[in-house]
C-alpha positions in Angstrom: 16.5 -15.0 -3.3 14.7 -13.6 -6.3 12.1 -16.4 -6.1 11.5 -15.6 -2.5 11.0 -11.9 -3.2 8.6 -12.8 -6.0 6.6 -15.0 -3.7 6.5 -12.1 -1.1 5.2 -9.7 -3.8 2.5 -12.2 -4.8 1.3 -12.8 -1.2 -2.0 -11.1 -0.5 -2.1 -8.3 2.1 -4.7 -10.2 4.1 -6.7 -13.5 4.0 -10.3 -12.4 4.6 -13.5 -14.1 5.7 -16.5 -12.2 4.2 -19.7 -11.8 6.1 -23.1 -10.3 5.3 -26.6 -10.0 6.8 -29.9 -9.6 5.1 -32.8 -8.5 7.3 -36.2 -6.8 6.8 -35.3 -4.4 9.5 -32.5 -2.9 7.4 -32.9 -0.5 4.6 -32.9 -2.2 1.2 -29.5 -0.5 0.2 -28.0 -1.7 3.5 -28.8 -5.4 3.1 -26.3 -7.9 1.8 -27.2 -10.3 -1.0 -25.3 -12.6 -3.4 -24.5 -9.8 -5.8 -23.2 -7.4 -3.2 -21.1 -10.2 -1.6 -19.5 -11.0 -5.0 -18.8 -7.3 -5.3 -17.3 -7.3 -1.8 -15.0 -10.1 -2.9 -13.9 -8.0 -5.9 -13.2 -5.1 -3.5 -11.0 -7.3 -1.3 -9.0 -8.3 -4.4 -8.7 -4.7 -5.4 -7.4 -3.8 -2.0 -4.7 -6.6 -2.4 -6.4 -9.2 -0.2 -7.8 -12.6 -0.8 -11.3 -13.9 0.2 -11.0 -17.4 1.7 -14.7 -17.9 2.6 -18.1 -16.1 2.5 -21.0 -16.3 5.0 -24.4 -14.7 4.1 -27.0 -14.8 6.9 -30.7 -14.1 6.8 -32.0 -12.9 10.2 -35.2 -11.2 11.4 -33.3 -8.3 12.9 -29.6 -7.5 13.5 -28.3 -8.5 16.9 -27.5 -5.3 18.8 -24.3 -6.6 20.2 -22.7 -8.8 17.5 -24.9 -7.8 14.5 -25.0 -11.5 13.3 -25.8 -13.3 16.6 -23.6 -15.6 18.8 -24.1 -18.7 16.6 -22.8 -17.0 13.5 -19.9 -15.5 15.4 -18.8 -19.0 16.5 -19.1 -20.2 12.9 -17.0 -17.4 11.6 -14.5 -17.8 14.4 -14.0 -21.5 13.3 -13.5 -20.3 9.7 -10.9 -17.8 10.8 -9.0 -20.6 12.5 -9.3 -23.1 9.6 -8.4 -20.6 6.9 -5.7 -18.9 8.9 -7.5 -15.6 8.1 -6.2 -12.3 9.2 -9.3 -10.2 8.9 -13.1 -10.5 8.7 -14.9 -8.0 6.4 -18.6 -7.3 6.6 -20.7 -6.2 3.6 -22.9 -4.1 6.0 -21.9 -1.1 8.0 -21.3 -1.8 11.7 -21.6 0.4 14.7 -18.5 1.2 16.7 -19.6 -1.1 19.6 -20.3 -4.0 17.2 -16.9 -3.5 15.6 -15.3 -3.6 19.0 -17.2 -6.7 20.2 -16.6 -8.7 17.0 -12.9 -7.9 17.1 -12.7 -9.2 20.6 -14.7 -12.3 19.9 -13.0 -13.2 16.6 -9.5 -12.3 17.6 -8.7 -10.7 14.2 -9.2 -7.3 12.6 -12.8 -6.6 11.7 -13.8 -4.1 9.0 -17.0 -3.1 7.4 -17.6 -2.3 3.7 -17.1 1.5 4.2 -13.7 1.0 5.9 -12.6 -1.3 3.0 -13.6 1.2 0.3 -11.8 4.0 2.2 -8.7 1.8 2.2 -8.9 1.3 -1.5 -9.4 5.0 -2.1 -6.4 5.8 0.1 -4.3 3.4 -2.1 -5.5 4.9 -5.4 -5.4 8.7 -4.7 -2.5 10.2 -6.6 -3.0 14.0 -6.7 -3.0 16.3 -3.7 -6.7 16.9 -4.2 -7.5 13.2 -4.2 -5.5 12.6 -1.1 -7.2 15.5 0.7 -10.6 14.1 -0.2 -9.8 10.6 1.0 -8.2 11.9 4.2 -11.2 14.0 5.0 -13.5 10.9 4.5 -11.3 8.8 6.7 -11.4 11.2 9.6 -15.2 11.6 9.2 -15.5 7.8 9.4 -13.1 7.6 12.3 -14.6 10.3 14.5 -17.8 8.4 15.8 -15.7 5.3 16.3 -13.2 6.8 18.7 -15.1 5.8 21.8 -14.9 2.1 20.8 -11.2 2.4 20.3 -10.7 3.9 23.8 -13.0 1.6 25.7 -10.3 0.5 28.0 -9.9 4.1 29.2 -13.2 5.7 28.5 -14.7 5.5 32.0 -13.6 8.1 34.5 -14.4 7.7 38.2 -15.7 10.5 40.4 -14.0 12.0 43.3 -15.6 9.5 45.7 -13.0 6.8 44.7 -15.8 4.2 44.4 -15.1 3.6 40.7 -13.4 0.3 39.5 -9.7 -0.1 39.9 -8.0 1.4 36.9 -10.9 3.7 36.0 -9.1 6.8 37.2 -6.6 8.3 34.8 -6.3 10.0 31.4 -8.9 8.0 29.5 -11.6 10.6 29.1 -8.9 13.3 28.6 -7.2 11.2 25.9 -10.5 10.6 24.2 -11.4 14.3 24.2 -7.9 15.2 23.0 -8.2 12.9 20.1 -11.7 14.2 19.2 -10.4 17.8 19.3 -7.4 16.8 17.2 -9.6 15.1 14.6 -12.1 18.0 14.6 -9.1 20.4 13.9 -7.9 18.1 11.1 -11.4 18.0 9.5 -11.8 21.7 9.7 -8.3 22.2 8.1 -9.1 19.7 5.3 -12.4 21.3 4.6 -10.7 24.7 4.3 -8.2 23.2 1.8 -10.9 21.6 -0.2 -12.9 24.8 -0.2 -9.8 26.4 -1.9 -9.9 23.6 -4.4 -13.6 24.4 -5.0 -12.8 28.1 -5.4 -10.1 27.3 -8.0 -12.6 25.0 -9.8 -15.1 27.8 -9.7 -12.7 30.2 -11.3 -11.8 27.7 -14.0 -15.5 27.1 -14.6 -16.1 30.9 -15.0 -13.4 31.0 -17.6 -15.0 28.2 -19.5 -18.4 29.9 -19.3 -16.8 33.2 -20.5 -15.3 31.4 -23.5 -18.5 29.5 -24.0 -16.8 26.1 -24.1 -19.3 23.2 -23.4 -18.4 20.7 -20.6 -19.1 17.0 -20.9 -18.7 14.8 -17.7 -18.3 11.0 -18.0 -20.0 9.2 -15.1 -20.7 5.6 -14.5 -20.4 2.5 -12.2 -16.8 1.6 -11.3 -15.1 -0.4 -14.0 -17.7 0.5 -16.7 -14.9 1.7 -19.0 -14.9 5.5 -18.4 -11.2 5.9 -18.7 -11.0 3.7 -21.8 -13.7 5.9 -23.4 -11.8 9.1 -22.6 -8.7 7.6 -24.1 -10.6 6.5 -27.2 -12.1 10.0 -27.6 -9.0 12.1 -26.8 -5.9 9.9 -26.7 -5.5 11.0 -23.1 -3.3 8.0 -22.3 -4.9 7.3 -18.9 -4.0 3.8 -17.6 -7.2 1.8 -18.0 -7.1 -1.5 -16.0 -9.8 -4.0 -15.1 -9.9 -2.9 -11.5 -12.5 -1.3 -9.3 -11.8 2.4 -8.5 -8.8 2.4 -10.8 -9.3 6.1 -11.5 -10.0 8.5 -8.6 -8.5 11.8 -9.8 -10.5 13.7 -12.3 -8.9 14.0 -15.7 -10.1 16.7 -18.2 -9.2 17.0 -21.8 -10.1 19.1 -24.8 -12.1 17.1 -27.3 -12.7 18.3 -30.9 -16.2 17.0 -31.7 -16.4 18.6 -35.2 -14.8 21.5 -37.2 -17.1 23.9 -35.4 -17.1 22.5 -31.9 -14.6 21.9 -29.1 -15.7 20.6 -25.6 -14.0 20.0 -22.3 -14.6 16.3 -21.4 -13.9 15.1 -17.8 -13.6 11.6 -16.4 -14.9 11.2 -12.8 -14.6 8.7 -10.0 -16.6 5.5 -10.4 -19.8 4.9 -8.4 -20.7 1.7 -6.5 -23.5 0.4 -4.4 -23.3 1.4 -0.7 -20.7 4.1 -1.4 -19.8 5.5 2.0 -21.6 8.9 2.5 -18.3 10.3 3.9 -16.8 9.8 0.4 -19.7 11.3 -1.4 -19.4 14.4 0.9 -15.6 14.6 0.6 -15.6 14.2 -3.2 -18.3 16.9 -3.8 -15.5 19.3 -4.6 -14.8 17.1 -7.6 -18.3 15.7 -8.3 -20.0 19.1 -8.4 -18.6 19.3 -11.9 -21.6 17.1 -12.8 -24.1 19.8 -11.7 -22.4 22.4 -13.9 -21.8 20.2 -17.0 -23.7 20.8 -20.2 -24.0 17.0 -20.8 -23.5 13.8 -18.9 -22.2 10.7 -20.6 -23.5 7.8 -18.4 -21.2 4.9 -19.3 -22.9 1.5 -18.7 -21.1 -1.9 -18.9 -23.8 -3.7 -20.9 -21.8 -7.0 -20.7 -22.4 -7.1 -17.0 -25.6 -9.1 -16.1 -26.4 -6.5 -13.4 -26.1 -3.5 -15.7 -29.6 -2.3 -15.1 -29.1 -2.4 -11.3 -25.8 -0.5 -11.7 -27.4 2.1 -13.9 -30.1 2.7 -11.3 -27.4 3.2 -8.6 -25.6 5.8 -10.7 -28.8 7.6 -11.6 -29.6 7.8 -7.8 -26.2 9.3 -7.0 -26.5 11.8 -9.9 -29.8 13.0 -8.3 -28.1 13.1 -4.8 -25.4 15.4 -6.3 -28.0 17.8 -7.7 -27.4 17.0 -11.4 -30.7 15.2 -12.2 -31.7 18.1 -14.5 -28.5 17.9 -16.6 -29.1 16.3 -20.0 -27.8 12.7 -20.0 -26.7 10.5 -22.9 -26.5 6.8 -22.1 -23.4 5.1 -23.6 -23.7 1.3 -23.5 -20.1 0.2 -23.5 -18.4 -3.2 -24.0 -21.0 -4.1 -26.7 -18.4 -6.4 -28.2 -18.8 -8.6 -25.1 -22.7 -8.4 -25.1 -24.4 -11.6 -26.2 -28.0 -10.6 -25.4 -30.8 -10.6 -28.0 -31.7 -6.9 -27.8 -29.4 -3.9 -27.4 -30.8 -0.8 -25.8 -31.4 2.0 -28.3 -33.1 5.3 -28.7 -32.4 9.0 -29.0 -30.6 9.1 -25.7 -28.5 5.9 -26.2 -25.4 4.8 -28.1 -23.8 1.4 -28.3 -20.0 1.3 -28.4 -16.9 -0.6 -27.5 -14.4 1.9 -26.2 -11.7 -0.8 -26.3 -12.2 -1.7 -30.0 -13.4 1.7 -31.2 -16.7 0.3 -32.4 -19.4 3.1 -32.3 -17.0 5.8 -31.2 -17.5 7.8 -34.4 -21.3 7.5 -34.0 -21.0 8.8 -30.5 -19.1 11.9 -31.7 -21.9 12.5 -34.2 -24.6 12.2 -31.6 -22.6 14.5 -29.2 -22.7 17.2 -31.9 -26.4 17.1 -31.9 -26.7 17.3 -28.1 -24.5 20.3 -27.6 -25.1 23.9 -29.0 -22.5 25.3 -31.3 -20.6 28.2 -29.7 -19.3 31.3 -31.4 -16.2 31.1 -33.6 -13.4 32.3 -31.2 -10.5 32.3 -33.8 -10.3 33.1 -37.5 -10.1 30.2 -40.0 -6.6 28.7 -40.2 -5.5 30.0 -36.8 -3.3 27.4 -35.0 -2.5 29.4 -31.8 -3.7 32.4 -29.9 -0.2 33.4 -28.9 1.5 36.5 -30.5 3.9 35.8 -33.3 6.8 37.4 -31.3 6.2 34.9 -28.5 6.1 32.0 -30.9 9.4 33.1 -32.4 11.0 33.2 -28.9 9.6 29.7 -28.1 11.0 28.3 -31.3 14.5 29.5 -30.4 14.2 28.2 -26.8 13.1 24.8 -28.0 16.2 24.5 -30.1 18.3 25.6 -27.2 16.8 22.9 -25.0 17.1 20.2 -27.6 20.8 20.9 -28.3 22.0 21.8 -24.8 19.9 19.9 -22.3 22.8 17.7 -21.2 25.2 20.6 -20.9 23.4 23.5 -19.3 20.4 23.8 -17.0 17.2 25.1 -18.4 18.0 28.6 -17.2 17.8 30.2 -20.6 15.3 32.9 -21.6 14.7 34.3 -25.1 13.6 37.8 -25.9 12.6 39.0 -29.4 13.9 42.6 -29.5 12.8 43.3 -33.1 10.1 41.7 -35.3 9.1 43.5 -38.5 8.4 42.8 -42.2 10.2 44.5 -45.1 8.5 45.6 -48.3 9.8 42.5 -50.0 8.0 40.3 -47.4 11.3 39.3 -45.6 10.8 39.2 -41.9 13.5 40.7 -39.6 13.7 38.9 -36.3 16.3 40.0 -33.7 16.6 37.7 -30.8 18.6 37.9 -27.5 19.3 34.7 -25.6 19.9 35.2 -21.8 21.7 32.7 -19.6 22.6 32.8 -15.9 26.4 32.3 -16.0 29.3 33.4 -18.2 30.4 29.8 -18.6 26.9 29.0 -20.1 27.4 31.7 -22.7 30.5 30.0 -24.0 28.6 26.7 -24.3 25.7 28.3 -26.1 28.0 30.0 -28.6 30.2 26.9 -29.0 33.6 26.6 -30.6 34.0 29.1 -33.4 30.3 30.0 -33.0 29.3 26.6 -34.3 26.6 25.8 -31.7 24.9 29.2 -32.0 24.9 28.9 -35.8 23.3 25.4 -35.6 20.6 26.6 -33.2 19.9 29.7 -35.3 19.7 27.7 -38.5 17.2 25.2 -37.0 15.1 28.0 -35.5 15.1 30.0 -38.8 13.8 27.1 -40.7 10.9 26.5 -38.3 10.1 30.3 -38.3 9.9 30.3 -42.1 7.6 27.3 -42.1 5.4 28.9 -39.5 5.3 32.4 -41.1 5.2 31.2 -44.7 7.9 33.8 -45.5 11.7 34.3 -45.6 13.2 35.2 -42.2 16.4 37.1 -41.4 17.4 35.9 -37.9 19.9 37.9 -35.9 20.9 36.1 -32.6 22.9 37.4 -29.6 23.8 35.8 -26.3 23.9 37.8 -23.0 24.5 36.9 -19.4 21.8 38.0 -16.9 22.9 36.4 -13.6 20.2 34.6 -11.6 17.4 36.0 -13.7 15.0 33.3 -12.5 15.1 34.8 -9.0 14.0 38.2 -10.3 10.2 38.4 -10.7 10.5 41.5 -12.9 12.8 39.7 -15.3 10.6 36.6 -15.4 7.6 38.8 -16.2 9.5 40.7 -18.9 10.4 37.4 -20.6 6.7 36.6 -20.8 6.7 33.9 -18.1 4.9 33.6 -14.8 6.5 32.9 -11.5 4.8 29.5 -11.4 
């Protein structure tokens, strides 16, 4: 039984036949070639499928009806039969009518490259923002294709009754209903993403007010952006050898030197023929590039096509309005590079984010690219929180450590007195609030043992933090359902969130 389940887990979602067309009538970026077909195969694997065969055709111009012509359709149909394929995926974008015709002719599901990438993004999105962006892109992709989906109902006869049998009915009504529904969904998603953009704008204003530089990591998918962020900050982001493994932007504080902190952000990877719907949908995230103080363009130098990939990323940076932002090229995976000459210069650093080679040099170079901001805190400062608040948090930490399996986290701590005597001893009077009388007994413990234990641990941490002796006086009081009282929450120094 277990072996059977294991086999089912290992089975690909679909067996796919890959198809592509190269034609002088198509734009250069829309043509298929051996490199883009290899990338398409990697995308299929990323989506959980398996490519059984690949067909690349050169043709003077695309066929208006089938895109690839009747002969190639027959050839692919035979491949579908021989390989027991469940889908055919084109490296080019297809029109709605071409998708419909090819689906009918081949007898299996037909997708184009954009639909495949959208499917991968839908699998990868984890945060609410990421899911909103992918859903918007999917609806924008679907909208012009509705007519093809409703072909069997799209004609509506006039009142003369001369239309074909079956042409009367709700077809046009259903099509229009679906269009209105999708337009409403698109409008709603745009509103929600606008709110995301507003929040990002507020956060950006705070950073500008505090004069904290922002560094954005960009690059081709699978170039090693997440691995680099982990190497610089210890962010702990899963970094797998998969296309589009990271969709949701991750930001971390990075200490570049003793006098410089920066906010560094990982962004979604780029790829050739990235669907314009996705670029539009992800602008709420990618506009960070425009406002960044510096871009780190991560390039996988071990990839034979790294120059082509770098050009694609540079083009998308320009499309997003960030071409004027200073850009430092980070040539990654140098431990796997066997070429004769490594790129170098004032705007280039060679590293291996995986092994750590060159990361220290990158930090040194970063320091030279970014201006030093003003000193925001005095030397030796470890927090910007008031000392009273730190004392309360120390007590609450001990409560949670000792009692997390016995009482819920419904405890609050208030420092009612915090003063220093002439002999430098600090008086700290603390009241612990809980929500139920039964919780009070648990906190105090048998013979006051638990409260004494908590107070002793807290006092030791307070003395270490303050560098002075502390006299700690601790009391326990019941304040029923204080978490439902906004005024109480605010008085304890918390927010309703």
